[in-house]
C-alpha angles and dihedrals in degrees: 000000000000091000091052091050092050090049090054094239097119104025137271096252098044096108093043099049099038104108134190091250090057091047091053092050092047092049094053093044093046093052090048091051091048091056088059096039094058099064093032093052092055094041094050091048088053088050090053090050096243138112112296091233091069089062090051091047088053090051087056108038104030092040093052097043096046091046091054095048103031132103101222118081093210108033113116116199129198138091116355132184095239095051092043090054091053090047090054090052092045092054093047092103090069118088110261090240095048094092097155094050091045090052092050089049090052092051089050090048090054091053091049092048092048092049092051092048092048090052089051089054094044092053089043094238095139092106090061090074089074088070091068105100118242087227088063090053091048091052092047093049091048094049092042091050091052092049090046091057094041092049091058096055093100092051092045090054095040095237133127116266110243129204138067133279092257096057126091123249090254092055092048093049091050092051091046094051097040102039105014133098124291115271117274102237092203091055090047089052090051091049094049092045091050094051093045094047093046091053093046095047092047089056091047091050092052096044096048096032093236126164108283096249093127096119094049092046090048092052093047094048095046093044090048092051092048089051092050090051089051094239096126098042115097118245129221092293093046097255125126125218090245132025115268133200095249134227119321113203111248093231136101121251112279130200114279131172109223119235110255123212120167093219088057091052090053092050094045100042098089092046091047091057091045092050092044094054095037091049092051093046091048094047096044092045091054093044092049093047091055093041089060087068098037097040088224116160111233130209102213096191091049090051090050089053090051091051091049097047090046093055093041093052090041090057089060092048100051095259132158107241112259148182140188111316117223095201098044093042092051090049090048090054095043091048090061104256111180104189143005088274088085089071091052090050091049091052091049091049091052089050091051092048091049090056094044102039103024093105090060096062094089086070096055111104117228087221089062093053089045090054090052090050091053089052089048091050091054090051092052091067116080105196092186095057092043091052089048092052092048093049094044103064140336087240093062093042090052093050092050092050096043093049094045094047091047090053092051102040105025109025137296091236090063098042098085092044091049091045092052091046091050092047088056093045092050094042099050095068089049092048090047093060111112123197118213117185124186113230128203138191108243123216086260088056094249115145105223143142112298116253127208095254095049118111115251113248111223094183101056132023115200122191130177116209127199132178147058112312102205128127093280090061095049097098091049092047091049091052094052095045092047091052092048091050092047092051093047091053093045096052097033097245115178101195137034123195115202114193103205099166091119098045105112137196101003117202133195095269096056094039088056090051090052091047091053090050093051093048093047091049091051091053089052092052093250120137115219119200120197113211130191094014108187120228094250091049092048092049090051096052090046090054088051090053096240087156090071092070107008120074110248089213088068091064118084110187121217112284126228100220130084092246091072091235094184094063092042092051092047094050092045090048091051094048095047097045105034112016117112104199095190092055097050125060090199094056091043091054090054093050091048096046109124095223094059116111131173113274099029112139137206126263128200 
């Protein structure tokens, strides 16, 4: 702890300000979290297709490391259902019976994930995770929840999972149901009892405001009943009536260097990136949701570093890769945790429970853990938020569907990447839409949007542009500028005022289009005035040496007052220098309007 304080990773005043009252709150919260972490750690390891102890190791090492280094006071890291599902998919290229190689591949995957997350933190890219749409996360969680439940069908029925490592979960389930063994009715009874008891106890916990130990109590009661019935005790040939978790060594995680094979790195690389980004999104989303209530200021890059170091260290201690847990973090907050020490206490409690109760794991039915995973899958889906996304926009509904379907039919490790790619593909056309509105000077000398019954001004054309002027908007910008130029030539207009105050983020492509328009207009004897020029736009045209051929007096930079002085000055300049009242009925009507008095000014 002292070393962490001196390194600046916990905080200089941690020892001084940590009080007994905080310690008491952290102790109660940490023990409560540990009660949830025990069954979840084993269940998520089962979901990932690896030894249950690796899930418990993750609930010890990753939880402790990330709690020490993180920014959020309530975020609990460790194994999660979403990450475990991606890990299962990532390890699918291993033969189902190659348990040792698959475990080594998982340790290597944890190191790769941690390295990527650390690099994201070092280059301060943590804030980029906020650009991943919530609709993508909703779709991923929905697809992951469905796959989570589907993947447990064989354990729920007590039959062996058929299929090869190169087949999808859906193919394996189909083979298991169509060509597998008959369901084990005892395992089915355990599964149904587990789901029913978990639902009942959750309701009891909420009604009577009890500690949220419902999952642990469910597991203990169901495992105890199965033991009393003799279903988990091996017979004369050493086989139990239903499949059990198996023995978990009663020892703490020890250092271990993962086996490295370059073909494994190639196979795991895409999943490593998916887990790294998904883990950061999951952790930061949970931390931000709790910070809304606590008003705690979060350091996103520091949290990214904590996630990365946790997974990197976990890879060298035989851990299942992890992230921020929504359920355990919420319980930590609701249980009254005061500081990050609650996560360290939770990790210590899991370690103590592993040493004390490790010999009892051979009596835990796989069907019971599968039932808990099905309950977890149901809780991952938020119907209210999904309905909101579908009712909000077609864009959001499409992202949810695309991401969810990709998770189910392609692979959960690709779903977030596909969702992000599709969000960009769908967003670019929307961002590329420019809005061009023709403005007119009313008889009261108010510059406003032109209405159908307004006279057409043949002396001055005024247009207001709004939108992002990047390469995607270039065709739209070309179309507007071409139409303005055509109209000016047709009606003999001498001056054009372009209000570009709301044109944002210009790039080289659109700046070149504007330059061509200005040069063509000059050759045609038409003066173009740029009004409301933003600082970034002005800096860009100065770097491109517009001043060498374009009159600086025709540029009116963005004003600082509410009256939009730049546009008013530009319109006034155009009317005074170039307007021929006798040649334009519109301008003549303004001059002859009875309300006009000397000194009146324009409004936008």
